[in-house]
N, C-alpha and C positions, 0 to 999 in steps of 0.2 A: 407450402406448409400448411397443415391445416393450422387455424388459430388457435384452438379448443385445444390443441395438443401442448401449444406452447403456453397456453394460461397454465396450464395440468403440469407441465412441465416445473414451472415457476413454481408453484406453490407446495410439490415434492421440496424442490432444492430448498426452499427458505423454509420449511417446521425439519425435514428431514427427515419425515414421517411419512409413507401411506397413510399411515390411519388419522394423523392429523389436518396433514392435505384435507383427505376424504371429507372431514366435519366440515374442513374451514369453507369448502367449496360444493358443501351439501350436496354430494353424489356417495353411492356405494364405495367401497375399495375395488370390488373385481375391473367393474370397468376404466376405477381410475389405471389401477395394472394394464388394464389393456390398454387405454389412452400412449401410457409412456411408449409400453413393448414396440407397438407402430410407431411411435416417434423414431426409436432408436434403428427400427427393422428400414425405416428412408430416410434415415440419415446413414447409417452401415456403422453407426457408431455406439458402446458401451457408455453413455452417459452419467448413471450412477453406479458405483461398488456398491455393495447391498452386506450389512452386517450382524444378520437377524432382525429388528422389527426398523433398525435406524439406516439409513442411507446416508452417502456422501456425493460428491458430484466429482468425476474424474474430470482431468486435466480436460476434455474436448468438454464434458458437461458447463463446465467455469468458462470457457467460451463461450458456451452456446449463451451463458444465465443471461451476461452481459448486453447482447442483445437482443434477449429474449426480452427483455426489463423494460429499452426502446423501443419492442414492437409493443408489447402491451400498452406503453404510456400513450405511442399515436395511434392507435387505436381505440385512448378514452379520448385522447386530444380531438378525431373525426366524429368520433359519439356527440362533444361539446360541438363540435361547430354546427351538427348537423340538428342537436337539440332546437340552439339559436334560430335557425335557420325555418325551421317550423312555426318561429314566434315564442315556443319559452321564455316567459316572466320568470319563474327562480333560473334562482344557482345556487352555485357556496363558492365563498371565499377561502380553504383554507391559510391561516398568516400563523409566519412562528417570530417567536418576539422574546428575547432573552426576560429575565425578571425584572427587574427594573425598569424598563422600560415599558413592559405588561401592565406593571402596578401605578408607575404614575404617569407614563404618556398614553396612552391610548385609550384608555378609560374612557375619556370622556366622547372622542375621535369615533370609537364605537358605535357609541349607544346614540350617537349622531345620523353616525351611518344607515344603521337601524332604524331611527326613525323613519328617515327619508324614504329608507326601503326596503321596507316592512317582508319582502317577500326571499328576500335575499339572504338565506344560510352564511352564518359566516361562527366558524370552528377556526380556537384560536392553540394553542400549541406552546406551551414553556419553555424552550432551548436556551440551551447553549451557540455560538453565534458559529462553531464550526457544526456541532450538528443541523443547525439548521441552511448551512451550506450543500450541506450532505440532505437532506431532506428535500430542499432543491430541486437538487440532482438527478433523484431517484424519483422524483415525483409524486412524495408526500407531503409536500407541501407548494402549492400557490405560489406564494409571495410573504418571503423576508425579513428580517431586520440584520442587519451582517456591517459588520468595520467598509467604513466605503473604499471600496481600494478596487484596480479595474480586474478583471477578471475577462479577458473579452472572447476566449473562448467556448465558456462554459454557462454564465450569469449576464445579465441585464443589473446596472442600478442604477437608482437616481439616488443622489442626495437629500439625509430627510433632515438631518440636524446637526448641530456640532455642540459639547457641553465636554465641564470643567468634569474634569478624575478630580476630586476632593479627599483628604482624611476625613475619617470620623470616630468623632470620641463621643465619650460619654461626658456627660455636663461638669462634671465632678472630676473627671480624667485631671492626671496632671499635666499632659498637653491642651487642658483646654481655652487658655491662658492664652494662648503661642498666637500670633497672626496668621503663623506663617510657619511651612514647616520641611527640613529638607528628606529627599527619601532615604538618605544613609540614616536618619534621626527615625525614621516611619520602620524599619526594616529593625531594628533595634529592639521591638516591642513583641511584643504577642499577636498575635492578628488572627482573624476569622477569614477565613476566604471560600469562594463559591469554589464549585471541582470543576474538577479540568474541562476546557472549552468555553464556561463563559470566557467572554471579554475582559470584564475584573480578574477573573484570576490569568489568563493571559496579560494582561497587563503587567499586573505584579509580579509576576516569574521574569519580565524581558525584562525589566526595569532595575530585580535582585542579579540577574547574571549582572547587566552591566556595570553592576558598581560593584561585582564580586564578595555580594553580602547573602549570608545563610537567611532561609524562609522559617521563621519560630509562628507555628500556629499548634493549635489544640484542637481545635472546629473547621469543621468544614460541609459545605451543606450548602444543597442549590433554594433554601425556601428564608425566599427576603424578609417577610416576619423573620426570624429564629436570627438573623444577622442582624435585625434589629437590636430586638431584645438583647443581645449577649452582649452587645456596644455599648446600650444604653445602662446594664447593670456594671457595665466596666469589666470585663471578662475580657476582655480583648478590646480593640480594632482595629478599622477595614480602612478600606480606599471606598469608596463608590459617586457616581455622577451628583452633579451638586439637583441636579432636580430632584433627588430622594433628599436629600438635605433639607431643603429649601422649604417641605412639608410637615418636617420630621423633628419636634420643639425640643424634644431632647436628645438629639444630637447634635454635636458643635460640628462643625464643616471647619475643616483648616487648610487655603491652600496652599499647596506645594512651592518651595518655591524658586521654582520653574517651573512655566505654566504645562499643566497637561492641559490636551484640548484632546478628544477622543470624533473620530466624523462617522456618523451613523448611517446608513442606504437602507430604501428596499432594494429588495433584490426578485430578481425572477429569472427559472430559465431562459439560456440565450436564443434556443432553438425550438422551445415550447409555445401551444397556445396559447393565448390570451384571452378566454370569454370575457363578452361585454358584461361580466361581473365580475373581473378579477381587475380589469381596466377602468373602470369606472370606480368599483373601493382604490386604484392608487392615485388614481384625478383629485379622489375627493381629501384622500389627504395632504398629496400635494398643496390643494387646495385650503386646509386648512390648520396646515404644518404651525 
């Protein structure tokens, strides 16, 4: 099966348009259409449903798409491996981190890594842990930070750190004088939350379900500075890792009366190729955590 045919097929599948796929691939549309037609002829299957300028996958196309993505990733891994064998002294690490980790844990580590390995490129993506898991599996990310748990068939994990989740309120908030707070009392207040998919939101929703409590929130954002501003101005309260509240003098941290610990880990695809750059980054983080 022609690798270019698969590459063209994946592009059309992801864009839902021959025109947009051709633009992304930097080729003219007629050759792209011919490539897809030849692939369908070779397989004896119809891969796309065509409706005007928009296309969608048939059931057969959906099955091929899953396999084609894996083939593409394997080809990219092979290319990286061959470049390293030729002595390439450059590489890229695509890292996915949740907002709190990206703002308070990783900056010094990333700058130290870049100082030691100036030829390596770092691309840092801010996303929720659910999105990071999926991007690792899709090959969009090389390494990510997720909740630590065993996912033996898909991801390798290495424990990174344990951090406490605490309630965060403004300095003048009525709760600011409390030495601890119960989760039941926490849920009685107006909250500001990250969007679904972030471990902060997952934690709060899980606990609310356990206690049978409704969530009262009028703010929802993935912008950590905005969340902190809302808390400092006492429009709402939230729950954050203590690594955040330790650095924010205008935010009061209140431990929950039942200790809440989150275990976070570095993760990467179990069957993916780890380049020298990837392995070097993982070891550097482990040595400096």
